[in-house]
SERO-4910 file (N, C-alpha, C, O; in steps of 0.05 Angstrom, whole numbers):
BEGIN
 pado doro    nc1    nc2    nc3   cac1   cac2   cac3    cc1    cc2    cc3    oc1    oc2    oc3
  Met    A     16    -25     -6      1      0      0     14     31     -1     29     40     16
  Asp    A      7     40    -18     18     68    -15     27     87     15      9     95     31
  Lys    A     53     91     19     53    103     45     44    125     51     40    130     75
  Met    A     40    141     36     47    168     35      6    165     44    -10    146     41
  Lys    A      5    189     54    -25    206     58    -43    209     30    -34    217      9
  Lys    A    -76    200     36    -81    194      8   -100    234     21   -106    246     42
  Asn    A   -102    238     -7   -124    259    -10   -148    248    -27   -146    251    -52
  Tyr    A   -174    233    -15   -194    226    -30   -213    246    -32   -223    258    -13
  Glu    A   -217    248    -60   -255    280    -74   -269    261    -63   -268    237    -60
  Trp    A   -280    278    -57   -314    268    -57   -336    283    -82   -333    301    -98
  Gly    A   -355    267    -77   -382    278   -103   -381    302    -89   -367    312    -71
  Glu    A   -399    309   -101   -428    336    -90   -438    324    -74   -448    302    -75
  Ile    A   -435    348    -44   -459    340    -26   -475    352    -31   -473    376    -33
  Lys    A   -499    339    -34   -529    354    -33   -548    370     -7   -540    367     16
  Glu    A   -562    379    -11   -580    382     14   -584    354     36   -580    350     60
  Glu    A   -595    336     12   -616    319     23   -582    297     43   -587    282     62
  Asp    A   -558    299     35   -534    289     54   -529    311     78   -511    304     94
  Ile    A   -540    332     82   -528    347    112   -558    348    132   -578    361    128
  Leu    A   -553    333    150   -562    332    174   -555    365    193   -532    372    198
  Arg    A   -579    378    200   -569    400    212   -578    389    247   -599    381    257
  Val    A   -559    391    255   -562    385    288   -565    407    309   -552    424    297
  Thr    A   -572    420    330   -576    452    352   -569    432    370   -582    413    378
  Asp    A   -541    442    375   -530    435    400   -540    449    422   -562    457    419
  Glu    A   -524    456    453   -529    453    478   -532    486    485   -545    498    502
  Asn    A   -510    499    459   -510    521    460   -528    539    441   -527    564    439
  Gly    A   -546    522    427   -567    535    407   -558    534    387   -574    528    369
  Glu    A   -530    539    379   -523    528    351   -523    511    328   -514    488    331
  Val    A   -529    518    311   -536    493    289   -507    492    274   -493    509    263
  His    A   -504    465    278   -481    451    266   -488    430    242   -508    417    245
  Glu    A   -473    426    218   -481    406    190   -461    385    192   -436    385    193
  Val    A   -484    364    192   -460    341    198   -472    327    164   -490    335    150
  Phe    A   -453    305    161   -461    290    127   -472    269    151   -462    263    172
  Lys    A   -496    260    137   -507    228    132   -498    212    129   -485    212    108
  Val    A   -496    194    142   -486    163    128   -506    146    140   -513    144    164
  Glu    A   -513    133    119   -534    114    118   -530     85    140   -511     70    134
  Gly    A   -543     78    161   -539     57    177   -524     52    194   -512     31    199
  Gly    A   -523     80    209   -483     92    222   -482    114    232   -499    132    229
  Asp    A   -462    115    245   -459    146    253   -458    171    230   -465    164    207
  Asn    A   -450    194    234   -467    204    215   -424    219    217   -409    213    236
  Trp    A   -417    236    192   -391    241    189   -394    272    205   -413    284    213
  Ser    A   -372    277    206   -361    315    205   -349    327    179   -327    320    170
  Leu    A   -360    341    170   -352    365    135   -325    350    136   -314    342    116
  Glu    A   -312    348    169   -286    359    161   -271    330    142   -248    329    133
  Phe    A   -290    312    142   -264    294    118   -276    301     95   -256    305     80
  Pro    A   -290    303     85   -287    316     55   -267    338     48   -250    340     31
  Lys    A   -279    357     69   -252    384     65   -227    380     65   -213    390     48
  Phe    A   -219    364     84   -190    356     76   -183    321     71   -163    307     75
  Gly    A   -204    317     64   -203    286     40   -186    261     52   -172    246     40
  Ile    A   -192    263     82   -183    242     97   -191    215     94   -177    197    102
  Ala    A   -210    211     85   -219    188     78   -242    181     58   -263    193     64
  Pro    A   -243    165     35   -261    165     16   -301    167     23   -318    160     41
  Asp    A   -301    178     -2   -328    182      2   -351    165     10   -361    156    -11
  Pro    A   -367    156     33   -383    134     45   -399    123     25   -405    100     19
  Arg    A   -408    151     11   -430    138    -14   -422    116    -33   -436     98    -45
  Ile    A   -394    122    -33   -385    101    -56   -367     84    -46   -363     61    -53
  Asn    A   -357     95    -30   -339     61      0   -360     47      5   -363     25     -6
  Phe    A   -377     57     22   -392     25     44   -402     20     21   -399     -2     32
  Pro    A   -412     16     -2   -423     -7    -24   -401    -25    -28   -405    -49    -31
  Lys    A   -368     -9    -27   -350    -24    -43   -337    -41    -17   -323    -61    -21
  Ile    A   -343    -31      8   -333    -45     34   -350    -78     41   -341   -101     47
  Lys    A   -383    -66     38   -400    -93     32   -398   -108     19   -401   -131     26
  Asn    A   -392    -98    -12   -379   -125    -27   -357   -129    -36   -355   -142    -57
  Met    A   -338   -120    -25   -311   -119    -27   -306   -153    -23   -325   -165    -14
  Asp    A   -283   -169    -28   -265   -187    -31   -254   -196     -5   -239   -181      6
  Val    A   -260   -218      6   -253   -226     32   -233   -251     31   -250   -266     22
  Arg    A   -210   -268     34   -190   -273     37   -195   -296     60   -204   -285     80
  Asn    A   -193   -317     63   -201   -341     81   -181   -336    112   -187   -340    136
  Asp    A   -156   -326     99   -145   -311    127   -148   -290    139   -140   -287    162
  Asp    A   -161   -269    122   -173   -244    144   -177   -236    165   -190   -253    178
  Val    A   -171   -213    178   -171   -220    209   -190   -180    207   -183   -159    195
  Phe    A   -210   -186    221   -224   -164    223   -224   -141    257   -244   -143    270
  Ile    A   -207   -125    267   -199   -111    285   -227    -90    293   -223    -67    287
  Cys    A   -254    -95    305   -269    -72    310   -276    -71    333   -281    -89    349
  Ala    A   -279    -40    334   -278    -33    353   -300      6    360   -304     21    341
  Tyr    A   -309     12    385   -317     43    379   -283     61    382   -261     51    388
  Pro    A   -291     87    376   -257     93    381   -254     95    413   -269     95    432
  Lys    A   -221     98    408   -214    103    432   -223     70    459   -224     70    484
  Ala    A   -228     51    443   -232     30    456   -207      8    458   -208    -12    472
  Gly    A   -187     13    445   -164     -6    443   -160    -12    414   -137    -21    412
  Thr    A   -173    -11    389   -161    -11    369   -136    -15    359   -127    -35    347
  His    A   -122      8    367    -90      8    359    -84    -19    373    -77    -37    358
  Trp    A    -86    -23    401    -70    -39    418    -80    -68    413    -70    -86    426
  Val    A    -98    -73    397   -100   -104    392    -96   -107    358    -96   -131    352
  Trp    A    -93    -94    343    -98    -88    316    -58    -92    317    -50   -109    301
  Glu    A    -36    -77    334    -14    -87    334     -9   -112    341      5   -126    327
  Ile    A    -22   -126    369    -21   -147    381    -25   -166    359     -9   -185    356
  Ser    A    -49   -162    341    -58   -182    322    -38   -184    299    -37   -207    289
  Lys    A    -25   -169    289     -8   -160    270     20   -173    274     31   -181    254
  Met    A     33   -176    303     51   -190    314     48   -224    309     65   -241    301
  Leu    A     26   -227    315     15   -259    322      5   -268    296     -1   -292    297
  Thr    A      0   -258    275      2   -270    251     28   -259    243     25   -253    220
  Arg    A     50   -254    249     69   -253    233     91   -279    251    111   -290    241
  Gly    A     81   -283    274    106   -290    289    126   -282    296    146   -297    297
  Lys    A    128   -252    303    154   -236    312    141   -212    324    118   -205    318
  Pro    A    158   -198    344    142   -174    363    161   -150    348    177   -136    358
  Glu    A    153   -151    321    162   -120    306    140   -102    305    119   -111    296
  Tyr    A    141    -80    313    120    -65    299    118    -57    261    136    -51    244
  Asp    A     88    -58    258     85    -58    226     94    -27    229     93    -15    251
  Pro    A    100    -17    209    121     14    207     95     26    202     93     48    213
  Leu    A     75     18    189     44     34    181     31     35    200     24     15    213
  Pro    A     23     62    207     -5     53    227    -29     42    231    -35     34    209
  Lys    A    -47     38    246    -66     24    243    -88     38    217   -102     25    202
  Glu    A    -86     70    218    -95     71    191   -102     64    168   -123     63    155
  Ser    A    -67     55    163    -66     46    134    -80     21    130    -80     13    107
  Ser    A    -92      8    149   -107    -15    148   -134    -14    151   -146    -36    151
  Met    A   -152     13    155   -175     18    160   -196     18    136   -191     31    116
  Leu    A   -222      0    141   -233     -5    119   -247     23    117   -248     27     93
  Glu    A   -256     39    126   -270     58    111   -245     93    114   -250    117    110
  Phe    A   -226     84    120   -200    105    109   -190    105     82   -174    122     73
  His    A   -205     76     63   -193     67     42   -210     51     31   -225     34     42
  Tyr    A   -205     59      4   -219     41    -13   -214      9    -14   -190      5    -10
  Pro    A   -227    -14    -17   -220    -38    -15   -203    -47    -31   -189    -66    -25
  Glu    A   -201    -30    -62   -180    -45    -72   -153    -42    -72   -136    -53    -86
  Glu    A   -148    -19    -47   -120     -8    -36   -108    -31    -19    -84    -35    -17
  Phe    A   -130    -49     -6   -118    -74     11   -110    -91     -9    -99   -110      3
  Glu    A   -109    -95    -33    -98   -116    -49    -82   -129    -52    -82   -153    -55
  Glu    A    -54   -107    -50    -31   -111    -55    -15   -113    -28      9   -111    -28
  Met    A    -33   -119      2    -24   -136     23    -21   -163     25    -36   -179     13
  Thr    A     -2   -168     39      3   -197     39    -16   -214     62    -27   -204     82
  Ser    A    -16   -230     57    -35   -245     77    -19   -266    100      0   -282    100
  Pro    A    -37   -257    119    -60   -253    132    -56   -226    132    -37   -212    139
  Arg    A    -82   -218    121    -94   -191    124    -98   -182    152   -104   -202    165
  Val    A    -97   -161    166   -101   -148    195   -122   -120    190   -109    -99    191
  Leu    A   -139   -117    187   -161   -105    177   -169    -92    208   -162   -103    229
  Asn    A   -183    -71    207   -193    -58    235   -212    -33    222   -210    -23    200
  Thr    A   -232    -26    243   -253     -8    232   -270     -3    252   -274    -19    271
  His    A   -282     23    247   -300     34    281   -332     32    267   -351     36    281
  Leu    A   -335     26    239   -358     13    226   -383     -7    240   -380    -30    234
  Trp    A   -402     -2    254   -424    -23    255   -420    -46    235   -415    -47    211
  Tyr    A   -423    -71    262   -426    -97    245   -434    -95    216   -421   -106    198
  Lys    A   -459    -75    212   -471    -81    189   -457    -70    163   -464    -74    140
  His    A   -442    -61    169   -419    -54    150   -406    -69    148   -387    -56    139
  Leu    A   -393   -103    150   -367   -114    147   -382   -127    123   -406   -130    122
  Pro    A   -360   -134    103   -361   -143     78   -382   -169     87   -385   -181    108
  Lys    A   -394   -170     65   -412   -200     72   -396   -225     61   -406   -247     57
  Lys    A   -380   -220     60   -361   -246     49   -348   -253     70   -346   -278     75
  Ala    A   -338   -238     85   -329   -235    126   -351   -257    139   -347   -276    153
  Ile    A   -382   -243    126   -393   -269    149   -401   -295    136   -412   -311    151
  Glu    A   -397   -302    103   -398   -321     91   -387   -345     94   -396   -367     95
  Lys    A   -354   -330     94   -326   -340    105   -322   -345    126   -302   -359    132
  Ser    A   -344   -332    150   -335   -334    180   -311   -327    185   -299   -342    200
  Ser    A   -295   -300    175   -275   -293    175   -269   -292    213   -286   -301    228
  Lys    A   -244   -282    222   -243   -274    254   -246   -256    258   -241   -245    237
  Val    A   -251   -242    271   -277   -224    280   -266   -216    307   -280   -225    325
  Ile    A   -241   -199    320   -249   -187    339   -260   -166    350   -256   -149    332
  Phe    A   -274   -153    369   -287   -145    380   -278   -129    411   -288   -137    432
  Ile    A   -265   -111    410   -253   -101    427   -265    -72    439   -268    -52    424
  Gln    A   -272    -73    468   -292    -48    487   -271    -46    513   -250    -57    520
  Arg    A   -290    -24    527   -277     -3    531   -296      6    556   -319     12    548
  Asn    A   -292      8    588   -316     17    597   -316     52    592   -299     69    590
  Pro    A   -346     53    591   -353     83    564   -346    103    586   -351    125    575
  Lys    A   -339    107    608   -330    140    624   -294    131    609   -284    152    600
  Asp    A   -280    113    606   -257    123    613   -262    123    574   -244    137    565
  Val    A   -276    114    555   -277    125    528   -282    151    529   -268    167    518
  Ile    A   -301    156    542   -317    188    537   -279    209    546   -266    224    531
  Val    A   -274    200    571   -244    221    570   -231    216    547   -232    234    531
  Ser    A   -219    196    541   -206    191    516   -210    206    495   -197    221    481
  Tyr    A   -240    195    494   -247    208    462   -246    239    467   -233    252    451
  Tyr    A   -257    251    485   -255    277    481   -234    295    481   -238    318    473
  His    A   -211    286    490   -177    289    489   -174    288    449   -164    303    433
  His    A   -183    272    448   -177    255    420   -187    282    407   -167    295    401
  Lys    A   -212    297    400   -223    314    392   -211    335    395   -209    350    375
  Thr    A   -197    345    428   -191    368    429   -158    370    420   -148    392    417
  Ala    A   -148    353    416   -118    350    399   -124    352    375   -111    370    364
  Phe    A   -142    337    355   -139    343    332   -156    364    312   -150    374    291
  Tyr    A   -184    364    332   -196    399    319   -184    422    346   -190    423    370
  Ser    A   -161    442    329   -151    460    343   -173    478    357   -170    483    380
  Asn    A   -200    488    339   -220    497    355   -245    486    362   -267    495    355
  Tyr    A   -240    463    378   -255    444    383   -286    457    404   -281    461    428
  Pro    A   -307    462    398   -323    483    403   -333    467    436   -338    486    451
  Tyr    A   -335    445    448   -349    440    464   -338    435    487   -318    422    482
  Thr    A   -340    440    523   -332    433    539   -335    408    545   -354    396    534
  Phe    A   -316    392    566   -327    367    584   -350    358    584   -356    336    574
  Glu    A   -365    371    596   -391    369    605   -408    374    584   -428    360    586
  Gln    A   -409    388    563   -421    385    541   -425    362    521   -443    355    506
  Phe    A   -388    351    529   -388    324    506   -395    300    521   -402    280    509
  Ile    A   -394    299    550   -407    275    569   -447    280    557   -461    262    549
  His    A   -452    297    558   -486    302    546   -482    292    515   -487    269    508
  Gln    A   -473    312    497   -482    292    477   -468    258    473   -479    242    457
  Phe    A   -445    250    488   -444    222    489   -469    201    498   -474    180    487
  Gln    A   -481    213    519   -494    199    541   -530    206    527   -549    192    532
  Thr    A   -531    224    515   -559    230    498   -568    216    469   -588    219    455
  Gln    A   -538    197    466   -533    201    432   -543    212    411   -554    201    391
  Ser    A   -537    242    417   -522    270    395   -509    254    372   -492    236    368
  Glu    A   -532    274    354   -522    265    325   -494    279    316   -487    280    292
  Leu    A   -477    289    338   -452    296    331   -440    283    347   -419    294    353
  Leu    A   -444    261    358   -418    240    359   -429    214    359   -450    209    371
  Asp    A   -417    198    346   -422    167    347   -433    156    369   -422    159    391
  Lys    A   -453    143    366   -474    136    386   -468    109    400   -484     91    399
  Trp    A   -443    106    415   -436     84    422   -454     62    446   -442     42    453
  Phe    A   -476     68    456   -497     55    459   -511     33    436   -511      8    435
  Ser    A   -521     53    420   -524     41    391   -502     22    380   -513      3    369
  Tyr    A   -479     22    379   -456     15    367   -456    -12    390   -459    -36    386
  Thr    A   -451      3    413   -447    -34    429   -478    -47    424   -476    -63    405
  Leu    A   -494    -47    430   -521    -60    439   -520    -79    398   -519   -103    395
  Asp    A   -519    -64    381   -515    -77    354   -502    -95    354   -509   -114    340
  Trp    A   -468    -99    372   -447   -107    362   -459   -136    387   -454   -160    385
  Glu    A   -474   -121    409   -469   -155    427   -502   -167    410   -507   -191    410
  Lys    A   -522   -148    396   -533   -161    384   -528   -195    366   -538   -217    368
  Met    A   -507   -182    348   -486   -195    330   -482   -216    345   -498   -233    339
  Ile    A   -465   -222    362   -453   -236    377   -470   -257    385   -465   -281    381
  Asp    A   -495   -246    399   -517   -272    411   -521   -285    389   -520   -309    393
  Leu    A   -526   -278    364   -530   -285    348   -510   -307    325   -519   -321    307
  Asn    A   -482   -303    334   -474   -323    330   -462   -330    292   -447   -347    282
  Glu    A   -476   -313    283   -466   -318    261   -443   -328    245   -439   -341    224
  Ile    A   -430   -315    266   -402   -317    260   -378   -318    289   -375   -299    303
  Pro    A   -369   -335    291   -350   -337    316   -331   -312    322   -310   -308    310
  Ile    A   -341   -298    341   -323   -269    347   -312   -266    371   -324   -274    390
  Leu    A   -289   -257    373   -274   -262    401   -289   -230    416   -283   -209    404
  Ser    A   -304   -230    435   -307   -214    450   -278   -199    466   -264   -215    477
  Leu    A   -271   -177    467   -244   -174    493   -256   -142    498   -265   -124    484
  Tyr    A   -252   -145    529   -239   -111    541   -220   -111    551   -204   -128    559
  Tyr    A   -222    -71    550   -197    -69    553   -183    -69    576   -158    -68    577
  Glu    A   -198    -69    593   -190    -69    628   -179   -106    630   -170   -118    649
  Asp    A   -183   -112    614   -178   -150    624   -148   -149    606   -130   -164    614
  Leu    A   -143   -135    585   -119   -138    570    -98   -119    587    -74   -121    588
  Lys    A   -116    -99    602    -97    -82    623    -76    -95    645    -53    -94    653
  Glu    A   -102   -110    650    -92   -136    680    -68   -150    671    -44   -148    677
  Asp    A    -80   -165    655    -57   -188    647    -64   -199    617    -80   -215    609
  Pro    A    -40   -178    603    -38   -185    575    -24   -206    570    -26   -208    546
  Val    A    -11   -222    576     -6   -251    569    -33   -260    569    -46   -256    548
  Arg    A    -45   -269    587    -70   -280    588    -90   -279    565   -103   -297    555
  Glu    A    -88   -253    559   -113   -245    537    -99   -237    519   -113   -221    506
  Ile    A    -75   -239    508    -54   -243    483    -59   -272    483    -71   -280    463
  Thr    A    -50   -297    504    -53   -318    492    -85   -329    483    -88   -347    466
  Lys    A   -104   -317    496   -131   -317    483   -133   -312    447   -144   -325    429
  Ile    A   -121   -292    448   -135   -272    410   -107   -298    406   -119   -312    390
  Ala    A    -87   -309    410    -71   -326    391    -87   -345    382    -90   -349    358
  Lys    A   -105   -364    408   -111   -389    406   -139   -381    379   -145   -394    359
  Tyr    A   -151   -353    389   -176   -354    357   -161   -349    341   -173   -345    320
  Leu    A   -139   -347    338   -129   -336    308   -115   -359    301   -108   -364    278
  Glu    A   -111   -374    322    -99   -406    299    -76   -401    294    -68   -408    271
  Val    A    -61   -390    308    -30   -383    304     -9   -400    316    -20   -410    336
  Asn    A     18   -410    314     31   -418    324     48   -406    341     64   -393    328
  Tyr    A     52   -405    371     60   -393    393     85   -407    409     94   -430    409
  Glu    A     90   -387    420    104   -400    440    107   -380    473     99   -357    474
  Glu    A    115   -390    489    100   -368    519    127   -349    509    123   -325    514
  Lys    A    144   -352    500    161   -329    503    152   -303    489    147   -281    497
  Leu    A    152   -319    454    128   -298    435    106   -276    453    110   -252    458
  Ile    A     84   -292    460     64   -270    470     76   -259    497     60   -243    504
  Glu    A     97   -260    515    115   -245    532    129   -231    517    132   -209    529
  Asp    A    139   -230    499    151   -207    488    133   -191    472    143   -169    469
  Ile    A    110   -194    461     93   -182    441     80   -162    461     75   -139    455
  Ala    A     73   -176    493     61   -157    512     81   -137    522     69   -115    523
  Glu    A    100   -135    529    126   -123    525    118   -100    505    109    -78    509
  Arg    A    123   -111    484    128    -83    454     99    -67    456     92    -44    452
  Cys    A     87    -89    464     48    -65    460     40    -59    494     18    -61    504
  Asn    A     62    -53    508     43    -38    528     46    -15    517     54    -11    494
  Phe    A     38      5    539     24     34    526     57     45    527     71     47    507
  Gln    A     64     50    550     92     66    538    107     59    514    113     79    501
  Asn    A    114     39    506    130     27    483    110     26    457    121     22    436
  Met    A     84     31    459     74     33    431     71     64    436     63     74    415
  Lys    A     74     82    454     70    108    447    101    112    430    100    120    407
  Lys    A    121    108    440    140    110    426    142     96    410    146    110    390
  Ala    A    142     71    404    134     71    371    122     93    353    136    101    334
  Asn    A     97    103    357     86    120    344    101    138    338    104    147    315
  Asp    A    111    143    359    130    169    350    154    167    330    157    185    313
  Glu    A    173    146    332    193    129    321    190    125    300    195    139    281
  Val    A    180     95    301    181     82    281    145     89    254    147     91    230
  Lys    A    130     90    264    100     87    251    105    121    222    117    143    222
  Val    A     85    107    202     89    130    188     63    153    199     44    149    214
  Asp    A     70    176    187     56    198    197     36    207    188     36    226    173
  Met    A      9    192    198    -20    197    178    -42    209    198    -66    208    192
  His    A    -33    219    224    -40    218    242    -52    252    247    -76    259    247
  Ala    A    -22    272    251    -30    303    250    -36    314    234    -30    304    212
  Pro    A    -49    338    235    -58    353    206    -34    363    197    -13    361    210
  Lys    A    -36    374    177    -17    383    161     -9    402    167    -24    419    176
  Gly    A     22    407    165     37    424    178     46    432    207     61    450    213
  Ser    A     31    412    222     24    404    256     53    396    263     61    378    248
  Asp    A     69    403    281     88    399    299     92    384    325    111    380    340
  Glu    A     60    375    322     63    359    341     77    332    348    101    334    341
  Lys    A     75    315    355     85    285    367     51    272    365     30    271    378
  Lys    A     66    260    330     44    244    334     20    234    352     -3    239    348
  Ser    A     32    217    378     29    205    393      5    228    406    -17    219    411
  Arg    A      8    242    409     -7    264    422    -38    264    401    -53    281    411
  Phe    A    -48    255    385    -72    250    368    -83    220    378   -107    215    378
  Met    A    -59    195    387    -76    170    388    -67    163    413    -79    144    422
  Tyr    A    -50    173    427    -40    158    448    -36    181    475    -26    203    471
  Arg    A    -45    172    501    -55    199    525    -33    186    545     -9    190    550
  Lys    A    -60    165    559    -50    158    585    -56    118    583    -42    101    594
  Gly    A    -70    115    572    -74     88    568    -77     66    599    -68     44    603
  Gln    A    -96     87    617   -100     80    639   -139     70    641   -160     77    631
  Val    A   -127     49    663   -162     48    672   -170     64    686   -149     65    699
  Gly    A   -188     85    699   -202     86    715   -199    118    714   -208    131    733
  Asp    A   -185    131    690   -181    158    696   -203    170    690   -203    195    694
  Trp    A   -224    158    679   -251    184    679   -252    196    717   -265    215    724
  Lys    A   -241    184    729   -245    197    760   -234    221    765   -236    235    785
  Asn    A   -219    225    744   -201    250    747   -215    274    728   -206    297    726
  Tyr    A   -234    266    715   -245    287    699   -277    286    702   -289    304    691
  Phe    A   -292    266    715   -324    266    723   -324    279    747   -308    271    763
  Thr    A   -345    306    757   -354    303    776   -377    284    791   -397    280    778
  Val    A   -374    270    820   -406    269    820   -422    264    814   -435    244    817
  Ala    A   -428    286    800   -455    291    789   -464    278    763   -484    267    755
  Gln    A   -428    285    747   -433    274    724   -429    254    729   -439    244    709
  Ser    A   -417    228    746   -418    200    739   -454    195    744   -467    186    724
  Glu    A   -462    198    759   -483    190    784   -500    197    756   -516    179    753
  Thr    A   -502    217    734   -531    228    711   -517    209    696   -534    194    688
  Phe    A   -497    203    688   -484    176    668   -497    157    674   -509    144    656
  Asp    A   -499    150    699   -500    125    706   -534    123    705   -544    101    711
  Glu    A   -550    142    700   -575    135    700   -575    135    674   -590    116    668
  Tyr    A   -564    147    645   -563    143    631   -561    111    623   -577     95    616
  Phe    A   -539    112    628   -526     79    625   -547     56    626   -551     39    609
  Arg    A   -564     60    653   -576     42    659   -607     34    641   -620     14    641
  Lys    A   -611     61    629   -625     70    611   -629     53    584   -647     37    578
  Trp    A   -609     59    573   -591     49    538   -590     19    547   -605      6    533
  Met    A   -578      5    567   -560    -17    569   -583    -31    587   -577    -53    593
  Ser    A   -612    -23    598   -619    -48    608   -621    -81    605   -620    -98    623
  Gly    A   -623    -84    578   -631   -106    566   -598   -122    569   -594   -145    577
  Ser    A   -583   -108    562   -555   -118    558   -537   -137    575   -534   -125    597
  Lys    A   -523   -162    575   -504   -173    589   -482   -173    590   -470   -192    598
  Phe    A   -465   -146    580   -443   -129    576   -436   -121    603   -450   -109    618
  Ser    A   -413   -129    607   -412   -127    641   -377   -103    645   -355   -111    637
  Tyr    A   -381    -80    656   -353    -61    653   -346    -60    676   -362    -63    695
  Arg    A   -313    -54    678   -305    -52    701   -288    -22    694   -279    -16    672
  Tyr    A   -288     -4    719   -288     22    722   -263     28    738   -255     51    743
  Ser    A   -250      6    744   -228     13    763   -208    -16    758   -187    -19    770
***
């Protein structure tokens, strides 16, 4: 795959493609409507950082899938980079970083034909809903790993990601929490996304490996071994231990600055790449940001949205 940044051109954005949303300040914002998923910022067509989903999503749905393809799926800031890098090392049988970042293998950031030159096994990743996965991935029972993280830490990490990437991000942390817990059209809908994945896991169309960020943090060797067994790769204990060491947070953050091709920072930025993708990687950091009242209010929304869910989260 071409290691240079892409500059995708979108087709004409028509009135029916735009959704206008009024925020907490009474200001109206325009977002790009995406069929059957979360809305996209109009920064995407402006900067050409991803292909036009009106063209690309049908292509993804109908893309060719190899028998040994692996798909890493997660909501933003839930551990996608972590599990992708681990899976790359496991499938290669070496504890070596891929010089390309995980965005180079991200479904929604490229046209499917761009993945054709990748050597097998391909480890692809996405923040898309299950319904957007390739049809052939379901038909072939591809390996699909779903990683999730407690939503309070997701909120904190995602908010810092937004404020780091967008120089004039207009919302306070309190407003961001409100958008998240009310499933605002201005933000990816975590509750709906998570429940959709739970439904698909329960249907058992394909065997999905479901992981938790907190478990991987607690015992990386145990969880990496679980991934290795699921992927059916040959491994020895030493390889698992080496991967756990190479993929701890500080080492990955360092590798992101020193090894990875830059596909993160906005053009002209002199910021370290890690600022946009790596911050603390801790469990329970939400306690440093949420007030007691904010936490209690979020818990009420959580009970409302997730009343029938069997997923269980650890917050510390």
